[in-house]
Structures are given as structure tokens and as C-alpha cells.
C-alpha positions as CSV (number, residue, x, y, z in Angstrom):
1,M,13.0,-9.3,6.4
2,K,9.7,-7.6,5.4
3,L,8.4,-4.3,6.6
4,A,4.8,-3.2,6.1
5,V,3.9,0.4,6.7
6,L,0.2,1.0,7.2
7,G,-0.7,4.6,6.4
8,P,0.6,6.6,3.4
9,G,0.7,9.9,5.2
10,C,3.7,12.1,5.7
11,W,5.2,10.2,8.6
12,G,4.4,6.8,7.2
13,L,6.1,7.6,3.9
14,T,9.0,9.1,5.7
15,L,9.5,5.9,7.7
16,A,9.3,3.8,4.5
17,W,11.9,6.0,2.9
18,L,14.2,6.0,6.0
19,L,14.0,2.2,6.5
20,T,14.1,0.9,3.0
21,N,17.7,-0.3,3.1
22,N,17.1,-2.1,6.4
23,F,14.7,-4.6,4.9
24,D,14.6,-7.0,2.0
25,E,11.0,-6.0,1.2
26,V,9.0,-2.8,2.0
27,I,5.4,-2.4,1.3
28,V,3.1,0.6,2.0
29,W,-0.6,0.1,2.5
30,G,-3.3,2.7,2.3
31,R,-7.0,2.8,1.6
32,E,-7.9,3.3,-2.1
33,Q,-9.1,6.8,-1.5
34,D,-5.8,7.7,0.1
35,L,-3.6,6.4,-2.7
36,Y,-3.1,9.0,-5.5
37,E,-1.8,8.5,-9.0
38,D,1.7,10.0,-8.4
39,L,2.3,7.7,-5.4
40,I,1.0,4.6,-7.2
41,K,2.8,5.1,-10.5
42,N,6.0,7.0,-9.4
43,N,6.4,6.2,-5.7
44,H,6.4,10.0,-5.3
45,C,4.7,12.4,-2.9
46,S,4.9,16.2,-3.3
47,K,2.6,17.5,-0.5
48,P,3.0,18.4,2.3
49,L,6.6,17.2,1.9
50,E,8.3,15.9,-1.2
51,I,9.2,12.2,-0.7
52,Q,10.7,10.0,-3.4
53,L,10.5,6.3,-2.4
54,S,12.8,3.7,-3.9
55,D,11.4,1.5,-6.7
56,K,11.9,-1.3,-4.2
57,V,9.0,0.0,-2.1
58,Q,5.6,-1.4,-3.1
59,I,2.3,0.5,-2.8
60,T,-1.0,-1.4,-2.3
61,S,-4.5,-1.1,-1.0
62,N,-4.7,-4.8,-0.3
63,L,-4.2,-5.1,3.5
64,S,-3.9,-8.9,3.4
65,E,-1.1,-8.7,0.8
66,A,0.6,-5.9,2.8
67,I,1.0,-7.8,6.1
68,K,1.6,-11.3,4.7
69,N,4.9,-12.6,6.0
70,A,5.8,-9.1,7.4
71,D,8.2,-9.3,10.3
72,I,7.4,-5.8,11.5
73,I,4.2,-3.9,10.8
74,L,4.3,-0.1,11.3
75,L,0.9,1.4,12.2
76,V,1.0,5.0,11.1
77,V,-2.6,6.1,10.7
78,A,-4.5,8.9,12.3
79,T,-5.5,8.1,15.9
80,S,-9.1,8.1,15.0
81,G,-8.3,5.3,12.5
82,I,-6.4,3.0,14.8
83,R,-9.4,1.0,16.0
84,P,-11.0,0.5,12.5
85,V,-7.6,-0.5,11.0
86,C,-7.0,-3.0,13.8
87,E,-10.5,-4.4,13.2
88,Q,-9.4,-4.9,9.6
89,L,-6.1,-6.5,10.6
90,K,-8.1,-8.9,12.8
91,T,-10.3,-9.7,9.8
92,V,-7.4,-10.4,7.4
93,G,-5.7,-12.6,9.9
94,I,-2.7,-10.8,11.4
95,K,-0.6,-13.2,13.4
96,D,0.1,-12.6,17.1
97,S,3.8,-13.3,16.5
98,Q,4.1,-10.4,14.0
99,I,5.4,-7.3,15.7
100,L,2.9,-4.4,15.4
101,V,4.6,-1.1,16.0
102,N,2.3,1.9,16.6
103,A,3.9,5.2,15.5
104,S,0.8,7.4,15.9
105,K,0.6,9.7,18.9
106,G,-2.7,10.6,20.6
107,I,-5.6,9.6,22.8
108,E,-8.8,8.0,21.6
109,L,-12.0,10.0,22.0
110,P,-14.3,9.8,23.8
111,S,-12.8,6.7,25.6
112,L,-9.6,8.5,26.6
113,M,-7.7,5.2,25.9
114,R,-4.1,5.2,25.0
115,M,-3.3,3.8,21.5
116,S,-1.9,0.6,23.0
117,E,-5.1,0.1,25.0
118,V,-7.1,0.6,21.8
119,I,-5.0,-1.9,19.9
120,K,-5.1,-4.5,22.7
121,D,-8.8,-4.0,23.0
122,V,-9.1,-5.3,19.4
123,L,-6.0,-7.5,19.2
124,P,-5.5,-8.7,22.8
125,K,-2.6,-11.1,22.1
126,Q,-0.7,-9.0,19.6
127,N,3.0,-8.6,19.9
128,L,3.1,-4.8,20.3
129,A,5.6,-2.0,20.5
130,I,5.2,1.8,20.6
131,L,7.5,4.3,18.7
132,S,7.6,7.8,19.9
133,G,10.1,10.7,20.2
134,P,11.3,14.0,18.6
135,T,10.8,12.9,15.0
136,L,9.9,15.8,12.7
137,A,9.5,14.3,9.2
138,K,11.0,17.2,7.4
139,E,14.3,17.0,9.3
140,V,14.4,13.2,8.9
141,L,14.0,13.6,5.2
142,M,16.9,16.1,5.2
143,G,19.1,13.4,6.7
144,K,19.4,15.2,10.1
145,P,19.9,12.8,13.0
146,T,17.4,12.1,15.7
147,A,16.5,9.4,18.2
148,A,13.3,7.9,19.5
149,C,11.9,5.4,22.0
150,V,10.6,2.0,21.2
151,A,8.6,0.8,24.1
152,S,7.1,-2.6,24.8
153,E,6.0,-4.6,27.9
154,D,8.2,-7.3,26.4
155,L,11.7,-6.0,26.3
156,E,12.8,-8.6,23.7
157,T,10.2,-7.2,21.3
158,A,11.5,-3.7,21.8
159,Q,15.0,-4.9,21.1
160,K,14.0,-6.6,17.9
161,V,12.5,-3.4,16.6
162,Q,15.5,-1.4,17.8
163,Q,17.9,-3.7,15.9
164,A,15.7,-3.8,12.7
165,C,14.9,-0.1,12.5
166,T,18.0,1.8,13.7
167,V,19.7,3.7,10.9
168,A,23.3,4.5,11.7
169,G,24.0,8.2,11.9
170,K,20.3,9.1,11.3
171,F,17.8,7.2,13.5
172,R,18.8,5.9,16.9
173,L,16.3,3.9,18.9
174,Y,16.3,3.4,22.6
175,T,14.3,0.6,24.3
176,N,11.9,1.2,27.2
177,K,9.4,-1.0,29.1
178,D,7.3,2.0,30.2
179,V,4.6,1.9,27.5
180,I,2.3,4.3,29.5
181,G,5.0,6.9,29.9
182,V,6.1,6.8,26.3
183,E,2.6,7.1,25.0
184,L,1.5,9.9,27.4
185,G,4.7,11.8,26.8
186,G,4.1,11.7,23.0
187,S,0.4,12.7,23.4
188,L,0.2,15.3,26.3
189,K,3.1,17.4,25.0
190,N,0.9,18.6,22.2
191,V,-1.2,20.7,24.6
192,I,1.9,22.6,25.8
193,A,3.4,22.8,22.3
194,I,0.3,24.5,21.0
195,A,0.4,26.9,24.0
196,S,4.0,27.7,23.1
197,G,2.9,28.5,19.6
198,F,0.5,31.1,21.0
199,A,3.2,32.5,23.2
200,H,5.6,32.9,20.3
201,A,2.9,34.5,18.1
202,M,2.1,37.0,20.8
203,D,5.8,37.8,21.2
204,L,5.8,37.1,25.0
205,G,9.5,36.5,25.0
206,D,12.0,33.7,25.9
207,N,11.3,34.1,29.6
208,C,7.7,33.2,29.1
209,M,8.6,30.4,26.8
210,G,11.0,28.9,29.3
211,T,8.4,29.2,32.0
212,L,5.7,27.7,29.9
213,L,7.8,24.7,28.8
214,T,9.1,23.8,32.2
215,R,5.9,24.3,34.2
216,G,4.0,22.6,31.4
217,M,6.4,19.7,31.6
218,A,5.7,19.5,35.3
219,E,2.0,19.1,34.6
220,I,2.6,16.4,32.0
221,V,4.7,14.5,34.5
222,R,2.1,14.8,37.3
223,V,-0.7,13.5,35.1
224,S,1.3,10.7,33.6
225,V,2.6,9.5,37.0
226,R,-1.0,9.4,38.3
227,L,-1.8,7.2,35.3
228,G,1.0,4.8,36.0
229,A,4.0,6.2,34.2
230,N,7.6,6.2,35.4
231,P,8.5,10.0,35.9
232,S,12.0,9.5,34.4
233,T,10.4,8.4,31.1
234,L,8.8,11.8,30.7
235,Y,12.2,13.6,31.0
236,G,13.5,11.5,28.1
237,L,12.9,11.4,24.3
238,S,9.1,10.8,24.4
239,G,8.3,13.7,26.7
240,M,10.8,16.5,27.1
241,G,12.6,15.7,23.8
242,D,9.4,15.6,21.8
243,L,8.0,18.7,23.5
244,I,11.1,20.8,22.6
245,A,11.0,19.6,19.0
246,T,7.2,20.1,18.6
């Protein structure tokens, strides 16, 4: 099997590092301006985290080469780059049957579209899944265990990603059909997480922090349910779990 990771940022490289042994071939794609000499020559990244990729991992700026014959394509670019990268994928001929997994959390501005909506707007027939959960790259690189959701409207697609990308003892994936809930949980929690940072810096105490997180979570659930999410999803990995970690 072949894995293509689109986006040589911290989380993209971490996923390439984590999943190397799960695939026969792993290739990381980035724009020429995002690929620096140390990464190209040594498969090494030093900032913001140190990541040493296996020699097995290929680095390229050729998108067509990256996705050719890839079974799973991980989309790990900034949310503002999702639409233009999908436009490029359309141009180079991504196949509907290839599984595109978005691992970027956020909402497109000014449209307020979820990332799956943005992707489907450009690639309406694409086989699509969403990866989200408490996945701090630093801890993953240290070998500490975590879990995440892989959501898709097609449960079989989610199960394929689960089987291909679970790493025993390190990275446990759970399937979910609630794409809306998984995406909103991973996005909206950032508002409350930032607020918790202010509360911590102001030394407002654990009582305040507990109040902030629980009442903030209640707001996240209300908004998400109004937008079509299953409330139980928000109390899972992509929601409460991600909020606590962030």
C-alpha cells in the first residue's frame, strides 16, 4: 500500500513518521517554497519539533507523483490552503476511488464551511474521511499513546483508514459516521482552549478552569447540534478529548 502525505508541516511529518511501517511506500508532498534543504537531503526537520523520517520516506514537490497509485492520501495543510490544494488535486487527476483523509482542523473564512464541505465543493465525488482527536504532535513523537476519530459518511471508508493507520500501542483509531460532529468538535474547541490559556495565565485557579471547560463544552455542543451533529460525538475524542488536550 502507498501513503501520500500532503503538507510537510509538523503534524504532516509526524503522521509520516508514525505510519511509515504501516505502508510499503510513503511520500510527503509540499510546495517548493515549503521544502527546505535539511528535509530534502536528510529527511530531517528540526523546528518546531525534531523529526527524523526513515530513508524509506520520499520527499517531493511533484503533486502528480505524490498521489499516483496512493491508496490513502492524508491532507495536512493549513485550512486556508485546503481549497487551493484540492483544486490542484483536481487538475492532476486524483481518482474518486482514492481515499482522501483530511487531518486539518478549522473553518473556512469567510464562507464558514467545514473542511469536508470545502473538499466536496471542489471534489464532489471524492472518497473522503476526516481524522480528528487529541493528537499533540510532540507526545506522538515521544511514543506516548493516543486515539483519534476517523469519520466518513461511508463507514467502509472509515474502517479502511482505521485498519491501515492504527499503530498498536500508539495510535488507536475509532470509526464514526458523524462527520459534522467530528469536524466541529475539532474546530470549535480552539475557542475554549484559548480562553483556558488566558485563565491559566491570569492564575484564576482550577475552579475557574473546571467551570470554563465544562460550560464551554456545553456551548460547543449546542452550536454543533444546531448544525446537525450528534451530541454524543462532542463528548468523545473529537470534542471533549481534543479540548482537554489542547
